[in-house]
Gaussian input, Z-matrix of N, CA and C with variables (Angstrom, degrees):
# hf/3-21g

backbone

0 1
 N
 C     1     B1
 C     2     B2     1     A1
 N     3     B3     2     A2     1     D1
 C     4     B4     3     A3     2     D2
 C     5     B5     4     A4     3     D3
 N     6     B6     5     A5     4     D4
 C     7     B7     6     A6     5     D5
 C     8     B8     7     A7     6     D6
 N     9     B9     8     A8     7     D7
 C    10    B10     9     A9     8     D8
 C    11    B11    10    A10     9     D9
 N    12    B12    11    A11    10    D10
 C    13    B13    12    A12    11    D11
 C    14    B14    13    A13    12    D12
 N    15    B15    14    A14    13    D13
 C    16    B16    15    A15    14    D14
 C    17    B17    16    A16    15    D15
 N    18    B18    17    A17    16    D16
 C    19    B19    18    A18    17    D17
 C    20    B20    19    A19    18    D18
 N    21    B21    20    A20    19    D19
 C    22    B22    21    A21    20    D20
 C    23    B23    22    A22    21    D21
 N    24    B24    23    A23    22    D22
 C    25    B25    24    A24    23    D23
 C    26    B26    25    A25    24    D24
 N    27    B27    26    A26    25    D25
 C    28    B28    27    A27    26    D26
 C    29    B29    28    A28    27    D27
 N    30    B30    29    A29    28    D28
 C    31    B31    30    A30    29    D29
 C    32    B32    31    A31    30    D30
 N    33    B33    32    A32    31    D31
 C    34    B34    33    A33    32    D32
 C    35    B35    34    A34    33    D33
 N    36    B36    35    A35    34    D34
 C    37    B37    36    A36    35    D35
 C    38    B38    37    A37    36    D36
 N    39    B39    38    A38    37    D37
 C    40    B40    39    A39    38    D38
 C    41    B41    40    A40    39    D39
 N    42    B42    41    A41    40    D40
 C    43    B43    42    A42    41    D41
 C    44    B44    43    A43    42    D42
 N    45    B45    44    A44    43    D43
 C    46    B46    45    A45    44    D44
 C    47    B47    46    A46    45    D45
 N    48    B48    47    A47    46    D46
 C    49    B49    48    A48    47    D47
 C    50    B50    49    A49    48    D48
 N    51    B51    50    A50    49    D49
 C    52    B52    51    A51    50    D50
 C    53    B53    52    A52    51    D51
 N    54    B54    53    A53    52    D52
 C    55    B55    54    A54    53    D53
 C    56    B56    55    A55    54    D54
 N    57    B57    56    A56    55    D55
 C    58    B58    57    A57    56    D56
 C    59    B59    58    A58    57    D57
 N    60    B60    59    A59    58    D58
 C    61    B61    60    A60    59    D59
 C    62    B62    61    A61    60    D60
 N    63    B63    62    A62    61    D61
 C    64    B64    63    A63    62    D62
 C    65    B65    64    A64    63    D63
 N    66    B66    65    A65    64    D64
 C    67    B67    66    A66    65    D65
 C    68    B68    67    A67    66    D66
 N    69    B69    68    A68    67    D67
 C    70    B70    69    A69    68    D68
 C    71    B71    70    A70    69    D69
 N    72    B72    71    A71    70    D70
 C    73    B73    72    A72    71    D71
 C    74    B74    73    A73    72    D72
 N    75    B75    74    A74    73    D73
 C    76    B76    75    A75    74    D74
 C    77    B77    76    A76    75    D75
 N    78    B78    77    A77    76    D76
 C    79    B79    78    A78    77    D77
 C    80    B80    79    A79    78    D78
 N    81    B81    80    A80    79    D79
 C    82    B82    81    A81    80    D80
 C    83    B83    82    A82    81    D81
 N    84    B84    83    A83    82    D82
 C    85    B85    84    A84    83    D83
 C    86    B86    85    A85    84    D84
 N    87    B87    86    A86    85    D85
 C    88    B88    87    A87    86    D86
 C    89    B89    88    A88    87    D87
 N    90    B90    89    A89    88    D88
 C    91    B91    90    A90    89    D89
 C    92    B92    91    A91    90    D90
 N    93    B93    92    A92    91    D91
 C    94    B94    93    A93    92    D92
 C    95    B95    94    A94    93    D93
 N    96    B96    95    A95    94    D94
 C    97    B97    96    A96    95    D95
 C    98    B98    97    A97    96    D96
 N    99    B99    98    A98    97    D97
 C   100   B100    99    A99    98    D98
 C   101   B101   100   A100    99    D99
 N   102   B102   101   A101   100   D100
 C   103   B103   102   A102   101   D101
 C   104   B104   103   A103   102   D102
 N   105   B105   104   A104   103   D103
 C   106   B106   105   A105   104   D104
 C   107   B107   106   A106   105   D105
 N   108   B108   107   A107   106   D106
 C   109   B109   108   A108   107   D107
 C   110   B110   109   A109   108   D108
 N   111   B111   110   A110   109   D109
 C   112   B112   111   A111   110   D110
 C   113   B113   112   A112   111   D111
 N   114   B114   113   A113   112   D112
 C   115   B115   114   A114   113   D113
 C   116   B116   115   A115   114   D114
 N   117   B117   116   A116   115   D115
 C   118   B118   117   A117   116   D116
 C   119   B119   118   A118   117   D117
 N   120   B120   119   A119   118   D118
 C   121   B121   120   A120   119   D119
 C   122   B122   121   A121   120   D120
 N   123   B123   122   A122   121   D121
 C   124   B124   123   A123   122   D122
 C   125   B125   124   A124   123   D123
 N   126   B126   125   A125   124   D124
 C   127   B127   126   A126   125   D125
 C   128   B128   127   A127   126   D126
 N   129   B129   128   A128   127   D127
 C   130   B130   129   A129   128   D128
 C   131   B131   130   A130   129   D129
 N   132   B132   131   A131   130   D130
 C   133   B133   132   A132   131   D131
 C   134   B134   133   A133   132   D132
 N   135   B135   134   A134   133   D133
 C   136   B136   135   A135   134   D134
 C   137   B137   136   A136   135   D135
 N   138   B138   137   A137   136   D136
 C   139   B139   138   A138   137   D137
 C   140   B140   139   A139   138   D138
 N   141   B141   140   A140   139   D139
 C   142   B142   141   A141   140   D140
 C   143   B143   142   A142   141   D141
 N   144   B144   143   A143   142   D142
 C   145   B145   144   A144   143   D143
 C   146   B146   145   A145   144   D144
 N   147   B147   146   A146   145   D145
 C   148   B148   147   A147   146   D146
 C   149   B149   148   A148   147   D147
 N   150   B150   149   A149   148   D148
 C   151   B151   150   A150   149   D149
 C   152   B152   151   A151   150   D150
 N   153   B153   152   A152   151   D151
 C   154   B154   153   A153   152   D152
 C   155   B155   154   A154   153   D153
 N   156   B156   155   A155   154   D154
 C   157   B157   156   A156   155   D155
 C   158   B158   157   A157   156   D156
 N   159   B159   158   A158   157   D157
 C   160   B160   159   A159   158   D158
 C   161   B161   160   A160   159   D159
 N   162   B162   161   A161   160   D160
 C   163   B163   162   A162   161   D161
 C   164   B164   163   A163   162   D162
 N   165   B165   164   A164   163   D163
 C   166   B166   165   A165   164   D164
 C   167   B167   166   A166   165   D165
 N   168   B168   167   A167   166   D166
 C   169   B169   168   A168   167   D167
 C   170   B170   169   A169   168   D168
 N   171   B171   170   A170   169   D169
 C   172   B172   171   A171   170   D170
 C   173   B173   172   A172   171   D171
 N   174   B174   173   A173   172   D172
 C   175   B175   174   A174   173   D173
 C   176   B176   175   A175   174   D174
 N   177   B177   176   A176   175   D175
 C   178   B178   177   A177   176   D176
 C   179   B179   178   A178   177   D177
 N   180   B180   179   A179   178   D178
 C   181   B181   180   A180   179   D179
 C   182   B182   181   A181   180   D180
 N   183   B183   182   A182   181   D181
 C   184   B184   183   A183   182   D182
 C   185   B185   184   A184   183   D183
 N   186   B186   185   A185   184   D184
 C   187   B187   186   A186   185   D185
 C   188   B188   187   A187   186   D186
 N   189   B189   188   A188   187   D187
 C   190   B190   189   A189   188   D188
 C   191   B191   190   A190   189   D189
 N   192   B192   191   A191   190   D190
 C   193   B193   192   A192   191   D191
 C   194   B194   193   A193   192   D192
 N   195   B195   194   A194   193   D193
 C   196   B196   195   A195   194   D194
 C   197   B197   196   A196   195   D195
 N   198   B198   197   A197   196   D196
 C   199   B199   198   A198   197   D197
 C   200   B200   199   A199   198   D198
 N   201   B201   200   A200   199   D199
 C   202   B202   201   A201   200   D200
 C   203   B203   202   A202   201   D201
 N   204   B204   203   A203   202   D202
 C   205   B205   204   A204   203   D203
 C   206   B206   205   A205   204   D204
 N   207   B207   206   A206   205   D205
 C   208   B208   207   A207   206   D206
 C   209   B209   208   A208   207   D207
 N   210   B210   209   A209   208   D208
 C   211   B211   210   A210   209   D209
 C   212   B212   211   A211   210   D210
 N   213   B213   212   A212   211   D211
 C   214   B214   213   A213   212   D212
 C   215   B215   214   A214   213   D213
 N   216   B216   215   A215   214   D214
 C   217   B217   216   A216   215   D215
 C   218   B218   217   A217   216   D216
 N   219   B219   218   A218   217   D217
 C   220   B220   219   A219   218   D218
 C   221   B221   220   A220   219   D219
 N   222   B222   221   A221   220   D220
 C   223   B223   222   A222   221   D221
 C   224   B224   223   A223   222   D222
 N   225   B225   224   A224   223   D223
 C   226   B226   225   A225   224   D224
 C   227   B227   226   A226   225   D225
 N   228   B228   227   A227   226   D226
 C   229   B229   228   A228   227   D227
 C   230   B230   229   A229   228   D228
 N   231   B231   230   A230   229   D229
 C   232   B232   231   A231   230   D230
 C   233   B233   232   A232   231   D231
 N   234   B234   233   A233   232   D232
 C   235   B235   234   A234   233   D233
 C   236   B236   235   A235   234   D234

   B1=1.3887
   B2=1.4760
   B3=1.3451
   B4=1.5099
   B5=1.4843
   B6=1.3010
   B7=1.5313
   B8=1.5391
   B9=1.2948
   B10=1.5008
   B11=1.4584
   B12=1.3527
   B13=1.4589
   B14=1.5542
   B15=1.3072
   B16=1.4372
   B17=1.4835
   B18=1.3989
   B19=1.4812
   B20=1.4460
   B21=1.3378
   B22=1.4570
   B23=1.5065
   B24=1.3361
   B25=1.4217
   B26=1.5059
   B27=1.3303
   B28=1.4388
   B29=1.5790
   B30=1.2974
   B31=1.4728
   B32=1.5068
   B33=1.4006
   B34=1.4063
   B35=1.5354
   B36=1.2219
   B37=1.4098
   B38=1.5638
   B39=1.4094
   B40=1.4324
   B41=1.5445
   B42=1.2680
   B43=1.4342
   B44=1.5140
   B45=1.3770
   B46=1.3821
   B47=1.5233
   B48=1.3335
   B49=1.5088
   B50=1.5228
   B51=1.3749
   B52=1.4432
   B53=1.5699
   B54=1.3171
   B55=1.4360
   B56=1.5275
   B57=1.2918
   B58=1.5131
   B59=1.5599
   B60=1.4335
   B61=1.4045
   B62=1.6350
   B63=1.2678
   B64=1.4509
   B65=1.5335
   B66=1.3007
   B67=1.4693
   B68=1.5103
   B69=1.3657
   B70=1.4757
   B71=1.5302
   B72=1.2769
   B73=1.3791
   B74=1.5459
   B75=1.3073
   B76=1.4166
   B77=1.4933
   B78=1.3870
   B79=1.4222
   B80=1.5251
   B81=1.2389
   B82=1.5515
   B83=1.5024
   B84=1.3188
   B85=1.4790
   B86=1.5138
   B87=1.3957
   B88=1.4656
   B89=1.5121
   B90=1.3558
   B91=1.4846
   B92=1.4943
   B93=1.3579
   B94=1.4662
   B95=1.5512
   B96=1.3103
   B97=1.4199
   B98=1.4912
   B99=1.2880
   B100=1.5218
   B101=1.5164
   B102=1.2847
   B103=1.5150
   B104=1.5286
   B105=1.2699
   B106=1.4737
   B107=1.4445
   B108=1.2897
   B109=1.4514
   B110=1.5149
   B111=1.4052
   B112=1.3824
   B113=1.4489
   B114=1.3473
   B115=1.4879
   B116=1.5553
   B117=1.2007
   B118=1.5200
   B119=1.4687
   B120=1.3708
   B121=1.4987
   B122=1.5400
   B123=1.3262
   B124=1.5083
   B125=1.4569
   B126=1.3487
   B127=1.4953
   B128=1.5339
   B129=1.3333
   B130=1.3980
   B131=1.5273
   B132=1.2493
   B133=1.5182
   B134=1.5537
   B135=1.3140
   B136=1.4728
   B137=1.4936
   B138=1.3318
   B139=1.4327
   B140=1.5191
   B141=1.3349
   B142=1.4398
   B143=1.5100
   B144=1.3401
   B145=1.4984
   B146=1.5134
   B147=1.3108
   B148=1.4356
   B149=1.4937
   B150=1.3572
   B151=1.4417
   B152=1.6137
   B153=1.2981
   B154=1.4736
   B155=1.5505
   B156=1.3949
   B157=1.4448
   B158=1.5414
   B159=1.3150
   B160=1.4889
   B161=1.4901
   B162=1.3432
   B163=1.4700
   B164=1.5056
   B165=1.2888
   B166=1.5355
   B167=1.5593
   B168=1.2642
   B169=1.5089
   B170=1.5493
   B171=1.3325
   B172=1.4962
   B173=1.5602
   B174=1.3292
   B175=1.4380
   B176=1.5899
   B177=1.2760
   B178=1.4738
   B179=1.4816
   B180=1.3667
   B181=1.5474
   B182=1.4436
   B183=1.3077
   B184=1.4194
   B185=1.5724
   B186=1.2971
   B187=1.5150
   B188=1.4768
   B189=1.3536
   B190=1.4493
   B191=1.5263
   B192=1.2969
   B193=1.4792
   B194=1.5493
   B195=1.2898
   B196=1.4744
   B197=1.4932
   B198=1.3542
   B199=1.4548
   B200=1.4873
   B201=1.2738
   B202=1.4753
   B203=1.5566
   B204=1.3466
   B205=1.4135
   B206=1.5874
   B207=1.2568
   B208=1.4754
   B209=1.5848
   B210=1.2938
   B211=1.4202
   B212=1.5714
   B213=1.3413
   B214=1.5129
   B215=1.5218
   B216=1.3092
   B217=1.4193
   B218=1.5434
   B219=1.3995
   B220=1.4777
   B221=1.5191
   B222=1.3343
   B223=1.4653
   B224=1.4778
   B225=1.3555
   B226=1.4977
   B227=1.5131
   B228=1.3284
   B229=1.4340
   B230=1.5047
   B231=1.3879
   B232=1.4656
   B233=1.5051
   B234=1.3249
   B235=1.4543
   B236=1.5182
   A1=108.70
   A2=117.90
   A3=122.50
   A4=104.91
   A5=112.88
   A6=121.96
   A7=105.69
   A8=115.33
   A9=118.00
   A10=111.98
   A11=116.58
   A12=122.96
   A13=108.10
   A14=115.63
   A15=123.19
   A16=112.86
   A17=114.96
   A18=121.35
   A19=110.86
   A20=118.03
   A21=121.80
   A22=106.83
   A23=116.57
   A24=124.74
   A25=107.93
   A26=115.22
   A27=116.80
   A28=106.22
   A29=115.36
   A30=118.93
   A31=116.42
   A32=116.23
   A33=122.45
   A34=112.35
   A35=118.32
   A36=118.78
   A37=110.47
   A38=115.02
   A39=117.78
   A40=107.29
   A41=118.79
   A42=120.92
   A43=111.69
   A44=118.98
   A45=120.26
   A46=109.43
   A47=114.92
   A48=118.91
   A49=110.28
   A50=114.83
   A51=117.28
   A52=107.27
   A53=117.48
   A54=124.13
   A55=112.58
   A56=118.80
   A57=120.27
   A58=115.29
   A59=117.06
   A60=118.09
   A61=107.15
   A62=118.61
   A63=122.61
   A64=107.78
   A65=122.35
   A66=125.20
   A67=113.25
   A68=113.65
   A69=116.54
   A70=106.32
   A71=120.72
   A72=126.01
   A73=112.05
   A74=121.73
   A75=126.93
   A76=110.10
   A77=119.73
   A78=126.61
   A79=112.05
   A80=116.79
   A81=123.60
   A82=111.85
   A83=114.78
   A84=123.79
   A85=108.57
   A86=114.00
   A87=122.09
   A88=105.93
   A89=113.70
   A90=117.04
   A91=113.85
   A92=113.66
   A93=118.36
   A94=113.40
   A95=117.37
   A96=121.85
   A97=110.88
   A98=118.57
   A99=119.04
   A100=107.61
   A101=117.69
   A102=118.90
   A103=106.61
   A104=120.99
   A105=123.65
   A106=113.53
   A107=122.24
   A108=126.13
   A109=106.50
   A110=116.84
   A111=121.56
   A112=108.69
   A113=118.35
   A114=122.74
   A115=113.29
   A116=116.85
   A117=125.40
   A118=104.79
   A119=115.01
   A120=118.65
   A121=108.65
   A122=112.26
   A123=121.44
   A124=106.87
   A125=118.35
   A126=121.56
   A127=106.22
   A128=117.22
   A129=124.77
   A130=108.39
   A131=117.76
   A132=123.00
   A133=105.60
   A134=118.80
   A135=118.06
   A136=115.74
   A137=119.61
   A138=126.66
   A139=112.73
   A140=116.39
   A141=122.30
   A142=109.00
   A143=117.63
   A144=118.04
   A145=110.17
   A146=117.35
   A147=121.06
   A148=110.84
   A149=115.00
   A150=117.87
   A151=107.16
   A152=113.79
   A153=119.52
   A154=111.22
   A155=113.06
   A156=118.35
   A157=115.39
   A158=115.07
   A159=118.21
   A160=110.52
   A161=111.87
   A162=122.71
   A163=108.60
   A164=115.96
   A165=114.82
   A166=111.05
   A167=112.71
   A168=119.85
   A169=103.06
   A170=114.03
   A171=114.78
   A172=114.19
   A173=116.55
   A174=122.92
   A175=107.66
   A176=115.00
   A177=120.66
   A178=111.72
   A179=117.22
   A180=119.72
   A181=110.02
   A182=123.24
   A183=125.60
   A184=112.36
   A185=116.35
   A186=119.64
   A187=113.73
   A188=113.32
   A189=118.16
   A190=107.52
   A191=118.74
   A192=121.64
   A193=108.16
   A194=118.33
   A195=122.58
   A196=112.38
   A197=115.29
   A198=123.46
   A199=109.43
   A200=118.78
   A201=122.21
   A202=112.32
   A203=119.47
   A204=120.09
   A205=110.19
   A206=120.86
   A207=126.82
   A208=110.24
   A209=117.69
   A210=118.15
   A211=113.02
   A212=110.12
   A213=115.08
   A214=109.54
   A215=120.17
   A216=124.66
   A217=109.99
   A218=119.19
   A219=122.55
   A220=107.12
   A221=117.55
   A222=123.02
   A223=108.13
   A224=114.82
   A225=121.72
   A226=110.44
   A227=120.32
   A228=129.82
   A229=105.62
   A230=113.96
   A231=122.56
   A232=108.07
   A233=114.91
   A234=118.97
   A235=109.53
   D1=144.97
   D2=-178.61
   D3=-82.02
   D4=161.86
   D5=175.95
   D6=-75.89
   D7=128.51
   D8=172.55
   D9=-63.24
   D10=145.56
   D11=176.41
   D12=-100.25
   D13=155.60
   D14=176.16
   D15=135.12
   D16=-169.66
   D17=174.88
   D18=-94.15
   D19=133.37
   D20=179.27
   D21=-135.30
   D22=168.90
   D23=174.92
   D24=-124.94
   D25=136.11
   D26=172.70
   D27=-68.13
   D28=117.60
   D29=-178.41
   D30=-111.79
   D31=-2.91
   D32=175.85
   D33=-159.65
   D34=139.32
   D35=175.88
   D36=-130.22
   D37=143.14
   D38=179.42
   D39=-143.13
   D40=139.81
   D41=177.62
   D42=-69.11
   D43=-24.37
   D44=-177.66
   D45=-157.74
   D46=79.99
   D47=-173.32
   D48=-82.89
   D49=132.32
   D50=179.48
   D51=-76.99
   D52=137.13
   D53=177.69
   D54=-104.95
   D55=107.16
   D56=-175.10
   D57=-69.55
   D58=-15.51
   D59=-177.50
   D60=-82.17
   D61=-40.85
   D62=-170.89
   D63=-103.70
   D64=-9.57
   D65=-174.81
   D66=55.60
   D67=51.61
   D68=178.88
   D69=-143.98
   D70=177.30
   D71=173.15
   D72=-94.79
   D73=151.98
   D74=178.60
   D75=-121.58
   D76=94.72
   D77=-174.45
   D78=-62.13
   D79=138.27
   D80=176.34
   D81=51.84
   D82=50.38
   D83=-177.02
   D84=-78.90
   D85=136.61
   D86=172.70
   D87=-132.25
   D88=109.93
   D89=-177.51
   D90=-77.11
   D91=136.55
   D92=-179.62
   D93=-109.47
   D94=-16.62
   D95=-174.59
   D96=-158.17
   D97=144.48
   D98=173.40
   D99=-96.33
   D100=-26.28
   D101=-175.17
   D102=-138.44
   D103=102.37
   D104=-6.84
   D105=-76.80
   D106=152.94
   D107=-173.69
   D108=-74.33
   D109=121.27
   D110=172.72
   D111=-162.24
   D112=165.32
   D113=179.26
   D114=-166.83
   D115=-158.21
   D116=-178.39
   D117=-118.86
   D118=136.30
   D119=177.33
   D120=-164.52
   D121=166.02
   D122=172.33
   D123=-68.63
   D124=138.07
   D125=169.85
   D126=-173.96
   D127=154.44
   D128=175.17
   D129=-69.75
   D130=139.78
   D131=-179.75
   D132=-95.58
   D133=106.94
   D134=178.36
   D135=-75.63
   D136=-2.86
   D137=174.83
   D138=87.58
   D139=17.06
   D140=176.64
   D141=-156.95
   D142=153.89
   D143=-179.17
   D144=-56.24
   D145=132.72
   D146=-176.82
   D147=-159.84
   D148=42.30
   D149=-178.01
   D150=-151.87
   D151=-176.44
   D152=174.84
   D153=-102.38
   D154=35.28
   D155=174.88
   D156=104.83
   D157=-0.12
   D158=-177.20
   D159=-70.71
   D160=150.35
   D161=174.07
   D162=-87.76
   D163=118.36
   D164=-179.83
   D165=-95.37
   D166=142.05
   D167=175.03
   D168=-109.66
   D169=119.15
   D170=-170.49
   D171=-85.74
   D172=-9.92
   D173=-179.32
   D174=-107.81
   D175=120.50
   D176=176.37
   D177=-54.32
   D178=-47.35
   D179=178.01
   D180=-59.76
   D181=-44.85
   D182=179.60
   D183=-63.86
   D184=-35.89
   D185=173.21
   D186=-64.53
   D187=-41.02
   D188=-179.14
   D189=-66.89
   D190=-44.74
   D191=-175.21
   D192=-63.74
   D193=-49.61
   D194=179.23
   D195=-57.28
   D196=-42.00
   D197=179.78
   D198=-61.86
   D199=-45.80
   D200=-178.82
   D201=-70.90
   D202=-29.87
   D203=-175.04
   D204=-91.16
   D205=-5.75
   D206=-169.49
   D207=-116.33
   D208=87.09
   D209=177.04
   D210=-73.49
   D211=164.17
   D212=174.72
   D213=-57.45
   D214=132.62
   D215=-178.56
   D216=105.20
   D217=-6.25
   D218=-178.62
   D219=-64.78
   D220=133.02
   D221=173.99
   D222=-78.38
   D223=132.44
   D224=175.45
   D225=-123.93
   D226=129.14
   D227=176.38
   D228=-106.26
   D229=123.90
   D230=172.06
   D231=-116.66
   D232=121.09
   D233=-176.82
   D234=-113.63

């Protein structure tokens, strides 16, 4: 699935969110929408679409930094 475009708010954060679709953990997860459910998190980029629309951050350090700098309520624009 492609990543939805638009304005979103980070409405939930979790250091290690369980993903029921892929049966794995999503480190430094910041949820942007409940319907469809997607967010921003650390993950390896396999080079092809392989998620339910999430934005993957390929560097653990960058994911940690963004997670620390982005409180719940942060406005996110995806174009």
